[in-house]
C-alpha positions as CSV (number, residue, x, y, z in Angstrom):
1,M,0.0,-0.1,0.1
2,T,3.2,2.3,0.2
3,G,3.2,3.0,-3.2
4,H,-0.2,4.1,-3.3
5,L,1.0,7.0,-0.8
6,V,3.3,8.7,-3.3
7,A,2.2,11.4,-5.8
8,P,0.2,10.0,-8.7
9,E,1.4,10.4,-12.4
10,P,1.0,13.8,-13.4
11,R,-2.2,14.1,-15.1
12,Q,-2.5,16.1,-18.5
13,P,-4.3,19.3,-18.4
14,A,-8.0,18.7,-19.3
15,R,-10.3,21.3,-21.2
16,G,-8.6,24.6,-21.1
17,G,-5.2,23.4,-19.8
18,I,-6.5,22.7,-16.3
19,V,-5.1,19.7,-14.5
20,T,-7.9,17.6,-13.0
21,R,-7.9,16.7,-9.4
22,P,-10.9,16.6,-6.8
23,V,-11.6,20.0,-5.6
24,V,-12.1,19.1,-1.8
25,Y,-13.4,21.8,1.0
26,V,-11.4,21.6,4.2
27,A,-13.3,21.9,7.1
28,G,-12.4,22.5,10.5
29,P,-12.4,24.8,13.7
30,Y,-11.8,28.3,13.0
31,S,-13.3,30.3,16.0
32,Q,-12.8,27.6,19.1
33,G,-9.4,28.2,20.5
34,D,-6.8,30.3,18.5
35,P,-7.8,31.3,15.0
36,A,-4.5,31.8,13.8
37,E,-3.5,28.2,14.9
38,N,-6.7,26.7,13.4
39,V,-5.9,28.8,10.2
40,A,-2.4,27.0,10.0
41,A,-3.6,23.6,10.7
42,A,-6.0,23.9,7.7
43,V,-3.3,25.3,5.8
44,H,-0.4,22.4,6.4
45,F,-3.4,20.0,5.6
46,A,-4.2,21.5,2.2
47,S,-0.7,22.0,1.6
48,M,0.0,18.1,2.0
49,L,-2.8,17.6,-0.4
50,M,-1.4,19.9,-3.0
51,D,2.3,18.8,-2.3
52,R,1.1,15.0,-3.2
53,G,-0.9,16.2,-6.3
54,W,-4.0,14.6,-5.0
55,A,-6.6,17.2,-4.7
56,W,-7.3,21.1,-5.0
57,P,-8.0,22.0,-1.6
58,L,-10.6,24.8,-0.8
59,V,-9.6,26.3,2.7
60,P,-12.3,28.7,4.1
61,H,-10.1,29.5,6.9
62,L,-8.1,31.8,4.7
63,T,-11.0,34.2,4.9
64,H,-9.5,35.0,8.4
65,L,-7.2,37.7,6.5
66,W,-10.2,38.9,4.4
67,H,-12.0,39.5,7.6
68,L,-9.1,41.4,9.4
69,I,-8.8,43.6,6.2
70,A,-12.7,44.1,5.7
71,P,-14.8,42.8,8.4
72,R,-18.2,41.4,7.6
73,P,-21.2,39.8,9.6
74,Y,-20.4,36.1,10.5
75,Q,-23.6,35.0,8.3
76,D,-21.9,36.5,5.2
77,W,-18.8,33.9,5.6
78,I,-21.1,31.2,6.5
79,D,-23.2,32.0,3.3
80,L,-19.8,32.0,1.3
81,D,-18.7,29.1,2.8
82,L,-21.7,27.0,1.9
83,A,-21.6,28.8,-1.7
84,L,-18.1,27.3,-2.2
85,L,-18.7,24.2,-0.5
86,A,-21.8,23.4,-3.0
87,R,-19.1,23.6,-5.9
88,C,-16.6,21.1,-4.4
89,D,-16.3,17.4,-5.0
90,G,-16.0,16.6,-1.5
91,L,-15.3,17.6,2.0
92,V,-12.2,16.4,4.4
93,R,-13.3,17.2,7.9
94,L,-10.0,18.0,10.1
95,P,-9.9,16.3,13.7
96,V,-8.3,19.3,15.6
97,G,-11.3,20.1,17.8
98,A,-14.9,20.9,18.1
99,S,-16.7,23.1,15.6
100,A,-20.3,23.9,15.2
101,G,-19.3,25.2,11.8
102,A,-17.5,22.4,10.4
103,D,-20.2,19.9,11.7
104,A,-23.0,22.1,9.9
105,E,-21.0,21.8,6.9
106,V,-20.7,18.1,7.4
107,A,-24.7,17.9,7.8
108,W,-25.0,20.0,4.7
109,C,-22.9,17.4,2.7
110,D,-24.8,14.6,3.9
111,E,-28.0,16.3,3.1
112,H,-26.8,17.2,-0.6
113,G,-24.9,13.9,-1.3
114,V,-21.4,15.4,-1.1
115,P,-18.8,12.6,-0.1
116,V,-17.3,13.5,3.3
117,H,-14.1,12.0,4.9
118,C,-13.1,12.4,8.4
119,V,-9.2,12.4,9.1
120,P,-8.2,11.2,12.3
121,L,-5.9,13.2,14.8
122,A,-3.0,11.2,13.4
123,W,-3.4,12.0,10.0
124,G,-0.1,11.9,8.9
125,S,0.1,8.1,9.7
126,T,0.6,5.6,6.7
127,T,-2.9,4.4,7.6
128,A,-4.8,7.5,7.6
129,L,-2.8,8.6,4.6
130,A,-3.9,5.5,2.8
131,R,-7.6,6.0,3.7
132,L,-7.7,9.6,2.7
133,R,-5.9,8.5,-0.9
134,S,-8.6,5.5,-1.2
135,W,-11.5,8.2,-0.9
136,L,-10.0,10.8,-3.2
137,D,-9.5,8.1,-5.6
138,E,-13.4,7.2,-5.1
139,V,-14.3,10.7,-5.5
140,E,-12.4,11.0,-8.6
141,E,-14.3,7.9,-9.8
142,V,-17.6,9.9,-9.3
143,I,-16.0,13.0,-11.0
144,H,-15.2,10.8,-14.2
145,A,-18.5,9.0,-14.3
146,R,-20.3,12.6,-14.3
């Protein structure tokens, strides 16, 4: 199974020169605890997905900077998150802490048939990465069947 964890063969660009990979929404805590640490955790996970060539991650936590520059009402961020989530191929739920927002995003996915993968606390373990990669392969099969 170790060979399954290396970066896949480079994909040929599809229409318009876009390299196709699943687009996954990275859900996890933002306001519980230290928001900056939560943003960093989401970015590190998303970077791993990109570094391995497994997915194009969408990290809603990055609106943290936007909010610092141009604050908006909380509901605006929730509405934006759901609008972006509706365009994703799947959601990965980070394990780091409780989050009513991330839990609501998972519930939205369950209601709308969007695949969800919950990563364990030890998400960097070989077993966890193999399960994540397998889930992403399944998501990609669904994309190609459309």
